[in-house]
All heavy atoms as a GROMACS GRO file, in nm:
protein
  514
    1ILE      N    1   3.272  -7.884   0.743
    1ILE     CA    2   3.294  -8.027   0.747
    1ILE      C    3   3.395  -8.056   0.855
    1ILE      O    4   3.503  -8.002   0.853
    1ILE     CB    5   3.342  -8.074   0.607
    1ILE    CG1    6   3.240  -8.049   0.501
    1ILE    CG2    7   3.376  -8.222   0.617
    1ILE    CD1    8   3.285  -8.074   0.362
    2LEU      N    9   3.358  -8.144   0.946
    2LEU     CA   10   3.449  -8.189   1.052
    2LEU      C   11   3.494  -8.331   1.014
    2LEU      O   12   3.419  -8.421   1.012
    2LEU     CB   13   3.382  -8.190   1.189
    2LEU     CG   14   3.334  -8.054   1.236
    2LEU    CD1   15   3.257  -8.076   1.371
    2LEU    CD2   16   3.448  -7.960   1.254
    3ASP      N   17   3.628  -8.341   0.983
    3ASP     CA   18   3.685  -8.470   0.954
    3ASP      C   19   3.720  -8.539   1.088
    3ASP      O   20   3.807  -8.496   1.161
    3ASP     CB   21   3.809  -8.455   0.870
    3ASP     CG   22   3.866  -8.585   0.824
    3ASP    OD1   23   3.825  -8.694   0.875
    3ASP    OD2   24   3.959  -8.586   0.739
    4MET      N   25   3.643  -8.641   1.123
    4MET     CA   26   3.655  -8.707   1.254
    4MET      C   27   3.747  -8.829   1.251
    4MET      O   28   3.752  -8.906   1.347
    4MET     CB   29   3.516  -8.753   1.298
    4MET     CG   30   3.407  -8.642   1.304
    4MET     SD   31   3.435  -8.524   1.430
    4MET     CE   32   3.380  -8.622   1.571
    5GLU      N   33   3.825  -8.841   1.147
    5GLU     CA   34   3.910  -8.960   1.129
    5GLU      C   35   4.010  -8.981   1.245
    5GLU      O   36   4.039  -9.094   1.284
    5GLU     CB   37   3.986  -8.950   1.000
    5GLU     CG   38   4.070  -9.075   0.968
    5GLU     CD   39   4.134  -9.063   0.831
    5GLU    OE1   40   4.159  -8.953   0.780
    5GLU    OE2   41   4.159  -9.168   0.773
    6GLN      N   42   4.059  -8.870   1.308
    6GLN     CA   43   4.154  -8.881   1.414
    6GLN      C   44   4.091  -8.872   1.553
    6GLN      O   45   4.159  -8.838   1.646
    6GLN     CB   46   4.263  -8.774   1.394
    6GLN     CG   47   4.339  -8.785   1.269
    6GLN     CD   48   4.420  -8.914   1.262
    6GLN    OE1   49   4.483  -8.951   1.359
    6GLN    NE2   50   4.413  -8.984   1.146
    7VAL      N   51   3.963  -8.892   1.560
    7VAL     CA   52   3.890  -8.887   1.688
    7VAL      C   53   3.848  -9.026   1.729
    7VAL      O   54   3.742  -9.074   1.693
    7VAL     CB   55   3.765  -8.793   1.677
    7VAL    CG1   56   3.692  -8.782   1.809
    7VAL    CG2   57   3.806  -8.656   1.623
    8PRO      N   58   3.938  -9.091   1.808
    8PRO     CA   59   3.904  -9.232   1.844
    8PRO      C   60   3.794  -9.243   1.948
    8PRO      O   61   3.722  -9.345   1.950
    8PRO     CB   62   4.037  -9.283   1.898
    8PRO     CG   63   4.106  -9.163   1.951
    8PRO     CD   64   4.066  -9.050   1.862
    9LEU      N   65   3.778  -9.143   2.037
    9LEU     CA   66   3.680  -9.151   2.142
    9LEU      C   67   3.604  -9.019   2.152
    9LEU      O   68   3.658  -8.914   2.113
    9LEU     CB   69   3.745  -9.183   2.275
    9LEU     CG   70   3.834  -9.302   2.291
    9LEU    CD1   71   3.909  -9.302   2.419
    9LEU    CD2   72   3.745  -9.426   2.283
   10ILE      N   73   3.485  -9.020   2.206
   10ILE     CA   74   3.412  -8.897   2.235
   10ILE      C   75   3.338  -8.913   2.365
   10ILE      O   76   3.280  -9.019   2.397
   10ILE     CB   77   3.317  -8.865   2.118
   10ILE    CG1   78   3.267  -8.720   2.133
   10ILE    CG2   79   3.204  -8.966   2.103
   10ILE    CD1   80   3.212  -8.662   2.002
   11SER      N   81   3.343  -8.807   2.446
   11SER     CA   82   3.276  -8.807   2.578
   11SER      C   83   3.140  -8.744   2.564
   11SER      O   84   3.105  -8.683   2.459
   11SER     CB   85   3.365  -8.733   2.677
   11SER     OG   86   3.370  -8.596   2.640
   12SER      N   87   3.064  -8.742   2.675
   12SER     CA   88   2.938  -8.671   2.673
   12SER      C   89   2.959  -8.523   2.655
   12SER      O   90   2.881  -8.457   2.588
   12SER     CB   91   2.859  -8.704   2.802
   12SER     OG   92   2.936  -8.660   2.915
   13ALA      N   93   3.069  -8.473   2.708
   13ALA     CA   94   3.098  -8.330   2.690
   13ALA      C   95   3.130  -8.297   2.542
   13ALA      O   96   3.084  -8.197   2.489
   13ALA     CB   97   3.219  -8.287   2.777
   14GLY      N   98   3.198  -8.389   2.473
   14GLY     CA   99   3.230  -8.372   2.334
   14GLY      C  100   3.104  -8.377   2.250
   14GLY      O  101   3.081  -8.299   2.157
   15LEU      N  102   3.016  -8.470   2.282
   15LEU     CA  103   2.885  -8.478   2.214
   15LEU      C  104   2.805  -8.353   2.237
   15LEU      O  105   2.744  -8.299   2.141
   15LEU     CB  106   2.803  -8.597   2.267
   15LEU     CG  107   2.839  -8.733   2.211
   15LEU    CD1  108   2.753  -8.842   2.278
   15LEU    CD2  109   2.823  -8.741   2.060
   16GLY      N  110   2.807  -8.300   2.356
   16GLY     CA  111   2.735  -8.175   2.386
   16GLY      C  112   2.784  -8.063   2.303
   16GLY      O  113   2.705  -7.978   2.254
   17GLU      N  114   2.918  -8.053   2.286
   17GLU     CA  115   2.975  -7.947   2.206
   17GLU      C  116   2.935  -7.960   2.060
   17GLU      O  117   2.900  -7.859   1.994
   17GLU     CB  118   3.127  -7.944   2.218
   17GLU     CG  119   3.176  -7.872   2.337
   17GLU     CD  120   3.133  -7.726   2.346
   17GLU    OE1  121   3.160  -7.646   2.252
   17GLU    OE2  122   3.062  -7.692   2.442
   18LEU      N  123   2.938  -8.084   2.009
   18LEU     CA  124   2.891  -8.103   1.869
   18LEU      C  125   2.747  -8.062   1.854
   18LEU      O  126   2.709  -8.000   1.753
   18LEU     CB  127   2.913  -8.247   1.828
   18LEU     CG  128   3.058  -8.288   1.799
   18LEU    CD1  129   3.060  -8.438   1.768
   18LEU    CD2  130   3.117  -8.209   1.688
   19VAL      N  131   2.662  -8.098   1.948
   19VAL     CA  132   2.521  -8.063   1.937
   19VAL      C  133   2.507  -7.912   1.942
   19VAL      O  134   2.428  -7.852   1.864
   19VAL     CB  135   2.437  -8.127   2.054
   19VAL    CG1  136   2.301  -8.066   2.067
   19VAL    CG2  137   2.428  -8.276   2.037
   20ARG      N  138   2.580  -7.842   2.027
   20ARG     CA  139   2.578  -7.701   2.039
   20ARG      C  140   2.621  -7.629   1.905
   20ARG      O  141   2.555  -7.542   1.855
   20ARG     CB  142   2.669  -7.653   2.150
   20ARG     CG  143   2.658  -7.499   2.177
   20ARG     CD  144   2.763  -7.451   2.278
   20ARG     NE  145   2.900  -7.469   2.230
   20ARG     CZ  146   2.957  -7.388   2.134
   20ARG    NH1  147   2.890  -7.290   2.083
   20ARG    NH2  148   3.078  -7.407   2.097
   21ILE      N  149   2.728  -7.682   1.848
   21ILE     CA  150   2.780  -7.628   1.722
   21ILE      C  151   2.676  -7.644   1.609
   21ILE      O  152   2.651  -7.555   1.532
   21ILE     CB  153   2.911  -7.695   1.687
   21ILE    CG1  154   3.020  -7.654   1.782
   21ILE    CG2  155   2.954  -7.665   1.545
   21ILE    CD1  156   3.146  -7.739   1.773
   22VAL      N  157   2.616  -7.761   1.601
   22VAL     CA  158   2.518  -7.789   1.494
   22VAL      C  159   2.394  -7.697   1.519
   22VAL      O  160   2.338  -7.644   1.422
   22VAL     CB  161   2.478  -7.938   1.491
   22VAL    CG1  162   2.362  -7.963   1.402
   22VAL    CG2  163   2.598  -8.019   1.440
   23ALA      N  164   2.349  -7.686   1.638
   23ALA     CA  165   2.233  -7.609   1.670
   23ALA      C  166   2.259  -7.464   1.636
   23ALA      O  167   2.170  -7.396   1.575
   23ALA     CB  168   2.195  -7.619   1.819
   24GLN      N  169   2.375  -7.413   1.664
   24GLN     CA  170   2.411  -7.276   1.634
   24GLN      C  171   2.420  -7.257   1.482
   24GLN      O  172   2.368  -7.156   1.430
   24GLN     CB  173   2.545  -7.239   1.694
   24GLN     CG  174   2.582  -7.093   1.671
   24GLN     CD  175   2.711  -7.054   1.740
   24GLN    OE1  176   2.775  -7.135   1.806
   24GLN    NE2  177   2.745  -6.926   1.731
   25ALA      N  178   2.476  -7.349   1.410
   25ALA     CA  179   2.484  -7.343   1.265
   25ALA      C  180   2.343  -7.342   1.202
   25ALA      O  181   2.315  -7.267   1.113
   25ALA     CB  182   2.565  -7.459   1.211
   26ASN      N  183   2.256  -7.426   1.260
   26ASN     CA  184   2.121  -7.430   1.207
   26ASN      C  185   2.048  -7.300   1.220
   26ASN      O  186   1.967  -7.263   1.135
   26ASN     CB  187   2.043  -7.540   1.278
   26ASN     CG  188   2.087  -7.680   1.236
   26ASN    OD1  189   2.155  -7.699   1.136
   26ASN    ND2  190   2.050  -7.783   1.317
   27THR      N  191   2.071  -7.225   1.331
   27THR     CA  192   2.003  -7.101   1.350
   27THR      C  193   2.060  -6.990   1.258
   27THR      O  194   1.999  -6.887   1.245
   27THR     CB  195   2.013  -7.049   1.496
   27THR    OG1  196   2.150  -7.025   1.530
   27THR    CG2  197   1.956  -7.151   1.592
   28GLN      N  198   2.177  -7.015   1.202
   28GLN     CA  199   2.241  -6.918   1.112
   28GLN      C  200   2.243  -6.968   0.964
   28GLN      O  201   2.326  -6.923   0.886
   28GLN     CB  202   2.382  -6.886   1.162
   28GLN     CG  203   2.384  -6.829   1.297
   28GLN     CD  204   2.522  -6.811   1.355
   28GLN    OE1  205   2.625  -6.841   1.287
   28GLN    NE2  206   2.532  -6.765   1.478
   29ASN      N  207   2.149  -7.055   0.930
   29ASN     CA  208   2.139  -7.108   0.798
   29ASN      C  209   2.268  -7.179   0.750
   29ASN      O  210   2.305  -7.175   0.635
   29ASN     CB  211   2.096  -7.004   0.695
   29ASN     CG  212   1.954  -6.956   0.722
   29ASN    OD1  213   1.866  -7.035   0.755
   29ASN    ND2  214   1.934  -6.826   0.712
   30GLY      N  215   2.344  -7.238   0.844
   30GLY     CA  216   2.465  -7.306   0.814
   30GLY      C  217   2.444  -7.458   0.828
   30GLY      O  218   2.333  -7.503   0.865
   31ARG      N  219   2.543  -7.529   0.794
   31ARG     CA  220   2.545  -7.674   0.813
   31ARG      C  221   2.675  -7.718   0.869
   31ARG      O  222   2.779  -7.661   0.842
   31ARG     CB  223   2.528  -7.744   0.677
   31ARG     CG  224   2.389  -7.730   0.617
   31ARG     CD  225   2.381  -7.795   0.478
   31ARG     NE  226   2.404  -7.939   0.480
   31ARG     CZ  227   2.423  -8.014   0.373
   31ARG    NH1  228   2.427  -7.957   0.255
   31ARG    NH2  229   2.436  -8.143   0.380
   32VAL      N  230   2.669  -7.823   0.950
   32VAL     CA  231   2.790  -7.886   1.001
   32VAL      C  232   2.780  -8.035   0.954
   32VAL      O  233   2.679  -8.102   0.983
   32VAL     CB  234   2.798  -7.882   1.152
   32VAL    CG1  235   2.915  -7.959   1.207
   32VAL    CG2  236   2.806  -7.736   1.199
   33LEU      N  237   2.878  -8.079   0.886
   33LEU     CA  238   2.877  -8.216   0.834
   33LEU      C  239   2.994  -8.292   0.905
   33LEU      O  240   3.104  -8.236   0.920
   33LEU     CB  241   2.906  -8.218   0.684
   33LEU     CG  242   2.787  -8.164   0.596
   33LEU    CD1  243   2.775  -8.018   0.602
   33LEU    CD2  244   2.812  -8.207   0.452
   34LEU      N  245   2.969  -8.413   0.946
   34LEU     CA  246   3.072  -8.496   1.007
   34LEU      C  247   3.110  -8.600   0.904
   34LEU      O  248   3.028  -8.662   0.839
   34LEU     CB  249   3.014  -8.566   1.132
   34LEU     CG  250   2.958  -8.477   1.241
   34LEU    CD1  251   2.911  -8.566   1.361
   34LEU    CD2  252   3.054  -8.374   1.288
   35ALA      N  253   3.239  -8.619   0.888
   35ALA     CA  254   3.292  -8.716   0.794
   35ALA      C  255   3.394  -8.808   0.859
   35ALA      O  256   3.462  -8.768   0.958
   35ALA     CB  257   3.356  -8.647   0.674
   36ASN      N  258   3.413  -8.927   0.802
   36ASN     CA  259   3.512  -9.021   0.849
   36ASN      C  260   3.500  -9.058   0.995
   36ASN      O  261   3.597  -9.060   1.072
   36ASN     CB  262   3.655  -8.967   0.828
   36ASN     CG  263   3.695  -8.968   0.681
   36ASN    OD1  264   3.660  -9.058   0.608
   36ASN    ND2  265   3.771  -8.866   0.642
   37LEU      N  266   3.379  -9.091   1.038
   37LEU     CA  267   3.362  -9.133   1.181
   37LEU      C  268   3.433  -9.259   1.206
   37LEU      O  269   3.432  -9.356   1.128
   37LEU     CB  270   3.215  -9.153   1.209
   37LEU     CG  271   3.118  -9.035   1.198
   37LEU    CD1  272   2.979  -9.078   1.242
   37LEU    CD2  273   3.170  -8.915   1.280
   38THR      N  274   3.502  -9.263   1.323
   38THR     CA  275   3.567  -9.387   1.366
   38THR      C  276   3.455  -9.480   1.420
   38THR      O  277   3.345  -9.434   1.454
   38THR     CB  278   3.669  -9.356   1.478
   38THR    OG1  279   3.603  -9.292   1.586
   38THR    CG2  280   3.783  -9.274   1.429
   39PRO      N  281   3.483  -9.612   1.423
   39PRO     CA  282   3.381  -9.702   1.467
   39PRO      C  283   3.324  -9.667   1.607
   39PRO      O  284   3.203  -9.677   1.627
   39PRO     CB  285   3.450  -9.837   1.468
   39PRO     CG  286   3.556  -9.825   1.363
   39PRO     CD  287   3.604  -9.680   1.377
   40PHE      N  288   3.409  -9.629   1.701
   40PHE     CA  289   3.360  -9.594   1.833
   40PHE      C  290   3.266  -9.476   1.830
   40PHE      O  291   3.157  -9.480   1.889
   40PHE     CB  292   3.479  -9.566   1.928
   40PHE     CG  293   3.432  -9.531   2.068
   40PHE    CD1  294   3.401  -9.633   2.158
   40PHE    CD2  295   3.412  -9.402   2.107
   40PHE    CE1  296   3.357  -9.604   2.288
   40PHE    CE2  297   3.368  -9.370   2.238
   40PHE     CZ  298   3.340  -9.470   2.327
   41VAL      N  299   3.308  -9.372   1.762
   41VAL     CA  300   3.222  -9.249   1.757
   41VAL      C  301   3.092  -9.281   1.684
   41VAL      O  302   2.981  -9.239   1.727
   41VAL     CB  303   3.298  -9.131   1.691
   41VAL    CG1  304   3.206  -9.012   1.668
   41VAL    CG2  305   3.418  -9.089   1.771
   42ALA      N  306   3.097  -9.357   1.573
   42ALA     CA  307   2.974  -9.391   1.504
   42ALA      C  308   2.885  -9.472   1.598
   42ALA      O  309   2.761  -9.455   1.598
   42ALA     CB  310   3.009  -9.473   1.380
   43GLY      N  311   2.938  -9.563   1.677
   43GLY     CA  312   2.864  -9.641   1.768
   43GLY      C  313   2.795  -9.560   1.878
   43GLY      O  314   2.683  -9.580   1.912
   44VAL      N  315   2.872  -9.459   1.926
   44VAL     CA  316   2.813  -9.369   2.030
   44VAL      C  317   2.699  -9.289   1.972
   44VAL      O  318   2.593  -9.278   2.033
   44VAL     CB  319   2.921  -9.272   2.085
   44VAL    CG1  320   2.859  -9.162   2.169
   44VAL    CG2  321   3.024  -9.348   2.167
   45LEU      N  322   2.713  -9.242   1.849
   45LEU     CA  323   2.605  -9.164   1.788
   45LEU      C  324   2.482  -9.254   1.765
   45LEU      O  325   2.368  -9.209   1.788
   45LEU     CB  326   2.650  -9.106   1.653
   45LEU     CG  327   2.756  -8.997   1.659
   45LEU    CD1  328   2.782  -8.939   1.519
   45LEU    CD2  329   2.721  -8.885   1.752
   46LYS      N  330   2.505  -9.376   1.726
   46LYS     CA  331   2.392  -9.472   1.703
   46LYS      C  332   2.325  -9.501   1.836
   46LYS      O  333   2.203  -9.502   1.841
   46LYS     CB  334   2.443  -9.600   1.636
   46LYS     CG  335   2.329  -9.689   1.601
   46LYS     CD  336   2.378  -9.811   1.519
   46LYS     CE  337   2.266  -9.903   1.495
   46LYS     NZ  338   2.239  -9.931   1.357
   47THR      N  339   2.407  -9.533   1.940
   47THR     CA  340   2.347  -9.564   2.069
   47THR      C  341   2.266  -9.454   2.127
   47THR      O  342   2.160  -9.477   2.187
   47THR     CB  343   2.464  -9.606   2.166
   47THR    OG1  344   2.534  -9.719   2.115
   47THR    CG2  345   2.409  -9.637   2.304
   48THR      N  346   2.313  -9.330   2.111
   48THR     CA  347   2.242  -9.215   2.162
   48THR      C  348   2.136  -9.159   2.067
   48THR      O  349   2.072  -9.063   2.098
   48THR     CB  350   2.344  -9.099   2.194
   48THR    OG1  351   2.414  -9.066   2.073
   48THR    CG2  352   2.441  -9.141   2.304
   49LYS      N  353   2.121  -9.227   1.955
   49LYS     CA  354   2.027  -9.190   1.849
   49LYS      C  355   2.055  -9.048   1.793
   49LYS      O  356   1.969  -8.985   1.733
   49LYS     CB  357   1.884  -9.197   1.900
   49LYS     CG  358   1.847  -9.340   1.947
   49LYS     CD  359   1.701  -9.364   1.951
   49LYS     CE  360   1.657  -9.493   2.003
   49LYS     NZ  361   1.733  -9.612   1.973
   50LEU      N  362   2.179  -9.005   1.808
   50LEU     CA  363   2.218  -8.875   1.750
   50LEU      C  364   2.267  -8.893   1.608
   50LEU      O  365   2.294  -8.793   1.541
   50LEU     CB  366   2.329  -8.813   1.835
   50LEU     CG  367   2.286  -8.755   1.968
   50LEU    CD1  368   2.405  -8.713   2.051
   50LEU    CD2  369   2.191  -8.636   1.948
   51ASP      N  370   2.271  -9.018   1.561
   51ASP     CA  371   2.309  -9.038   1.421
   51ASP      C  372   2.210  -8.980   1.325
   51ASP      O  373   2.243  -8.947   1.209
   51ASP     CB  374   2.332  -9.188   1.389
   51ASP     CG  375   2.212  -9.276   1.422
   51ASP    OD1  376   2.131  -9.239   1.510
   51ASP    OD2  377   2.204  -9.384   1.365
   52THR      N  378   2.087  -8.956   1.370
   52THR     CA  379   1.986  -8.892   1.284
   52THR      C  380   1.991  -8.739   1.300
   52THR      O  381   1.934  -8.670   1.217
   52THR     CB  382   1.844  -8.945   1.316
   52THR    OG1  383   1.814  -8.919   1.451
   52THR    CG2  384   1.834  -9.097   1.284
   53PHE      N  385   2.047  -8.690   1.409
   53PHE     CA  386   2.058  -8.547   1.431
   53PHE      C  387   2.172  -8.487   1.350
   53PHE      O  388   2.159  -8.381   1.292
   53PHE     CB  389   2.081  -8.518   1.580
   53PHE     CG  390   2.102  -8.375   1.611
   53PHE    CD1  391   1.999  -8.285   1.613
   53PHE    CD2  392   2.230  -8.331   1.644
   53PHE    CE1  393   2.023  -8.150   1.642
   53PHE    CE2  394   2.255  -8.198   1.671
   53PHE     CZ  395   2.152  -8.108   1.670
   54PHE      N  396   2.286  -8.561   1.342
   54PHE     CA  397   2.403  -8.511   1.270
   54PHE      C  398   2.392  -8.548   1.124
   54PHE      O  399   2.337  -8.649   1.086
   54PHE     CB  400   2.528  -8.568   1.332
   54PHE     CG  401   2.557  -8.518   1.468
   54PHE    CD1  402   2.544  -8.601   1.579
   54PHE    CD2  403   2.598  -8.383   1.489
   54PHE    CE1  404   2.574  -8.552   1.703
   54PHE    CE2  405   2.623  -8.342   1.616
   54PHE     CZ  406   2.614  -8.424   1.725
   55ASP      N  407   2.454  -8.464   1.039
   55ASP     CA  408   2.469  -8.488   0.899
   55ASP      C  409   2.601  -8.565   0.879
   55ASP      O  410   2.706  -8.503   0.878
   55ASP     CB  411   2.468  -8.352   0.828
   55ASP     CG  412   2.439  -8.361   0.679
   55ASP    OD1  413   2.430  -8.471   0.626
   55ASP    OD2  414   2.428  -8.255   0.617
   56VAL      N  415   2.592  -8.695   0.869
   56VAL     CA  416   2.708  -8.783   0.868
   56VAL      C  417   2.739  -8.831   0.724
   56VAL      O  418   2.648  -8.878   0.656
   56VAL     CB  419   2.692  -8.902   0.962
   56VAL    CG1  420   2.815  -8.996   0.957
   56VAL    CG2  421   2.663  -8.853   1.102
   57TRP      N  422   2.865  -8.826   0.688
   57TRP     CA  423   2.911  -8.872   0.558
   57TRP      C  424   3.026  -8.969   0.570
   57TRP      O  425   3.104  -8.958   0.665
   57TRP     CB  426   2.954  -8.752   0.473
   57TRP     CG  427   2.832  -8.667   0.443
   57TRP    CD1  428   2.786  -8.564   0.520
   57TRP    CD2  429   2.736  -8.682   0.340
   57TRP    NE1  430   2.669  -8.514   0.466
   57TRP    CE2  431   2.639  -8.588   0.357
   57TRP    CE3  432   2.726  -8.774   0.233
   57TRP    CZ2  433   2.532  -8.576   0.268
   57TRP    CZ3  434   2.623  -8.761   0.145
   57TRP    CH2  435   2.526  -8.661   0.166
   58GLU      N  436   3.036  -9.060   0.476
   58GLU     CA  437   3.140  -9.163   0.480
   58GLU      C  438   3.281  -9.102   0.478
   58GLU      O  439   3.373  -9.151   0.550
   58GLU     CB  440   3.125  -9.262   0.366
   58GLU     CG  441   3.222  -9.378   0.370
   58GLU     CD  442   3.187  -9.479   0.262
   58GLU    OE1  443   3.071  -9.496   0.226
   58GLU    OE2  444   3.287  -9.540   0.219
   59ASP      N  445   3.300  -9.000   0.394
   59ASP     CA  446   3.429  -8.937   0.382
   59ASP      C  447   3.414  -8.790   0.346
   59ASP      O  448   3.303  -8.744   0.320
   59ASP     CB  449   3.521  -9.010   0.282
   59ASP     CG  450   3.456  -9.022   0.143
   59ASP    OD1  451   3.397  -8.925   0.093
   59ASP    OD2  452   3.467  -9.132   0.085
   60VAL      N  453   3.523  -8.716   0.348
   60VAL     CA  454   3.524  -8.574   0.326
   60VAL      C  455   3.476  -8.548   0.181
   60VAL      O  456   3.400  -8.454   0.160
   60VAL     CB  457   3.663  -8.508   0.352
   60VAL    CG1  458   3.663  -8.363   0.309
   60VAL    CG2  459   3.693  -8.521   0.500
   61ASP      N  460   3.522  -8.623   0.085
   61ASP     CA  461   3.480  -8.603  -0.054
   61ASP      C  462   3.330  -8.607  -0.069
   61ASP      O  463   3.266  -8.526  -0.141
   61ASP     CB  464   3.546  -8.700  -0.146
   61ASP     CG  465   3.696  -8.679  -0.162
   61ASP    OD1  466   3.743  -8.563  -0.132
   61ASP    OD2  467   3.768  -8.775  -0.196
   62ALA      N  468   3.265  -8.706  -0.004
   62ALA     CA  469   3.122  -8.719  -0.012
   62ALA      C  470   3.050  -8.604   0.054
   62ALA      O  471   2.951  -8.549   0.006
   62ALA     CB  472   3.077  -8.853   0.051
   63ALA      N  473   3.104  -8.554   0.163
   63ALA     CA  474   3.051  -8.444   0.235
   63ALA      C  475   3.059  -8.316   0.145
   63ALA      O  476   2.964  -8.238   0.134
   63ALA     CB  477   3.122  -8.417   0.368
   64VAL      N  478   3.175  -8.295   0.083
   64VAL     CA  479   3.192  -8.178  -0.004
   64VAL      C  480   3.094  -8.186  -0.121
   64VAL      O  481   3.032  -8.086  -0.156
   64VAL     CB  482   3.340  -8.174  -0.057
   64VAL    CG1  483   3.352  -8.068  -0.167
   64VAL    CG2  484   3.433  -8.138   0.056
   65ALA      N  485   3.079  -8.305  -0.179
   65ALA     CA  486   2.988  -8.324  -0.290
   65ALA      C  487   2.845  -8.288  -0.252
   65ALA      O  488   2.770  -8.238  -0.337
   65ALA     CB  489   3.000  -8.466  -0.348
   66SER      N  490   2.807  -8.316  -0.130
   66SER     CA  491   2.671  -8.287  -0.084
   66SER      C  492   2.644  -8.141  -0.076
   66SER      O  493   2.527  -8.097  -0.072
   66SER     CB  494   2.643  -8.356   0.050
   66SER     OG  495   2.702  -8.277   0.156
   67LEU      N  496   2.744  -8.055  -0.070
   67LEU     CA  497   2.728  -7.914  -0.060
   67LEU      C  498   2.708  -7.846  -0.198
   67LEU      O  499   2.672  -7.730  -0.203
   67LEU     CB  500   2.851  -7.847   0.008
   67LEU     CG  501   2.872  -7.893   0.152
   67LEU    CD1  502   3.001  -7.838   0.202
   67LEU    CD2  503   2.756  -7.851   0.242
   68ARG      N  504   2.726  -7.920  -0.300
   68ARG     CA  505   2.713  -7.862  -0.436
   68ARG      C  506   2.571  -7.857  -0.480
   68ARG      O  507   2.485  -7.923  -0.447
   68ARG     CB  508   2.797  -7.938  -0.538
   68ARG     CG  509   2.943  -7.925  -0.501
   68ARG     CD  510   3.029  -7.987  -0.610
   68ARG     NE  511   3.166  -7.976  -0.565
   68ARG     CZ  512   3.254  -8.076  -0.566
   68ARG    NH1  513   3.218  -8.192  -0.614
   68ARG    NH2  514   3.377  -8.059  -0.527
   0.00000   0.00000   0.00000
């Protein structure tokens, strides 16, 4: 679970790293969950249509609950 609450901005390089991490986790039967997206980051994910690629949760508690 990546708590994104303190990430006000994200660049294309940052997005690329997140995609790489998620792709690697997927090949190893893992999951990467993003929680607490800031409005800017959420907007970038929506604009790039990556909001459907990432497993996004409103907060860390909801993300943890999804793992049970």
